[in-house]
C-alpha positions in Angstrom: -3.5 21.9 -10.0 -3.4 23.0 -6.4 -7.1 24.0 -6.5 -8.0 20.5 -7.7 -5.9 18.9 -4.9 -7.6 21.1 -2.3 -11.1 20.2 -3.7 -10.3 16.5 -3.7 -9.0 16.6 -0.2 -12.1 18.5 1.0 -14.4 16.0 -0.6 -12.4 13.1 0.9 -12.5 14.7 4.4 -16.3 15.4 4.1 -17.0 11.8 3.0 -14.9 10.4 5.9 -16.7 12.6 8.4 -20.1 11.7 7.0 -19.3 8.0 7.3 -18.1 8.5 10.9 -21.3 10.3 11.8 -23.5 7.5 10.5 -21.7 4.6 12.2 -23.2 3.6 15.5 -21.1 3.9 18.6 -21.3 0.9 21.0 -18.8 1.5 23.8 -20.1 -1.4 25.9 -18.8 -4.1 23.6 -16.0 -2.2 21.9 -13.3 -4.8 22.7 -15.4 -7.7 21.3 -16.3 -5.8 18.2 -12.6 -4.9 17.6 -11.5 -8.5 18.0 -14.2 -9.7 15.6 -13.1 -7.1 13.1 -9.5 -7.9 13.4 -10.1 -11.7 13.1 -12.3 -11.1 10.0 -9.6 -8.8 8.4 -6.6 -10.9 9.3 -5.2 -13.4 6.8 -6.0 -17.1 7.6 -2.5 -17.7 8.9 -2.9 -15.0 11.6 -6.4 -15.8 12.9 -7.0 -17.1 16.4 -3.8 -16.0 17.9 -1.3 -17.3 15.4 1.9 -15.3 16.0 4.6 -16.7 13.7 7.1 -13.9 13.3 8.0 -14.8 9.7 4.3 -14.6 8.7 3.8 -11.3 10.4 6.9 -9.7 8.9 6.1 -11.2 5.5 2.6 -9.8 5.6 3.9 -6.4 6.7 6.4 -6.3 3.8 3.7 -7.4 1.3 1.4 -4.6 2.6 4.1 -1.9 2.4 5.2 -3.0 -1.1 1.5 -3.1 -2.2 1.1 0.4 -1.0 4.2 1.5 -2.8 2.9 -0.2 -6.0 -0.3 1.9 -5.7 1.7 5.1 -5.3 3.8 4.0 -8.3 0.7 3.5 -10.4 -0.5 7.0 -9.5 2.9 8.4 -10.4 2.9 6.6 -13.7 -0.6 7.9 -14.5 0.5 11.4 -13.6 3.5 11.2 -16.0 1.1 9.9 -18.7 -1.2 12.8 -18.1 1.7 15.3 -18.3 2.8 13.7 -21.5 -0.7 13.9 -23.1 -1.1 17.5 -22.1 2.4 18.6 -23.2 1.0 19.7 -26.6 4.4 19.0 -28.3 6.4 21.4 -26.1 9.8 19.8 -26.0 10.6 20.8 -22.4 7.2 19.5 -21.1 7.6 16.3 -23.0 11.1 15.8 -21.5 9.7 16.3 -18.0 6.9 13.9 -18.6 9.2 11.2 -20.1 11.5 11.7 -17.1 8.5 11.1 -14.7 7.5 7.9 -16.7 11.2 6.7 -16.7 11.4 7.3 -12.9 8.1 5.4 -12.4 9.4 2.4 -14.4 12.7 2.4 -12.4 10.6 2.5 -9.2 8.6 -0.5 -10.5 11.9 -2.5 -11.1 13.1 -1.5 -7.6 9.8 -2.6 -6.0 9.7 -5.9 -7.8 13.3 -6.6 -6.8 12.6 -5.6 -3.2 9.7 -8.0 -3.1 11.7 -10.8 -4.6 14.7 -10.3 -2.2 12.5 -9.9 0.9 10.6 -13.1 0.0 13.8 -15.0 -0.4 15.3 -13.7 2.8 12.1 -14.3 4.9 11.9 -17.8 3.4 15.5 -18.5 4.2 15.1 -17.2 7.8 11.9 -19.2 8.3 13.7 -22.3 6.9 16.7 -21.8 9.2 14.5 -21.3 12.2 12.4 -24.4 11.3 15.6 -26.6 11.1 16.9 -25.4 14.4 13.6 -26.2 16.1 13.7 -29.9 15.0 
C-alpha cells in the first residue's frame, strides 16, 4: 500500500514539474496575466471588483465543503475496496464496514454543515440588507 502511494506521489510530482517546465514565463506582464486569470476563474458575482462579504464567505464555504466531499468520496471508495478485498475475514469486514459507516456519517455532517452555513449566511446577508435601507 505504501509503495503504491509513493509511486502515485512520484508520478504526480513528475507530471506537475513537466507542466511547469513547458509553460512559458512572461515576467513583463505577470500582473495583467494574473488579473485576467483571476477574472476568468472567479464566479460571475465576484468579477470586476465585486467585494460583497456574504458572497465571498459563501463561496469560500462552498469550496471547502466541496473539497471535503471529494475527500469523503475517496474515503468511501477506500472502505468499499477494503470490503471487497476482505475475502470473508470477519475482522477485515468489520473494519471495512466501520470505514463505510464513518464515511456516511461524514456525508451527513457535511450536508448539515452546508445547509446550516447557507441558512446563516442568508440570514446575515438579509439582516445587513435591511439595515442598509
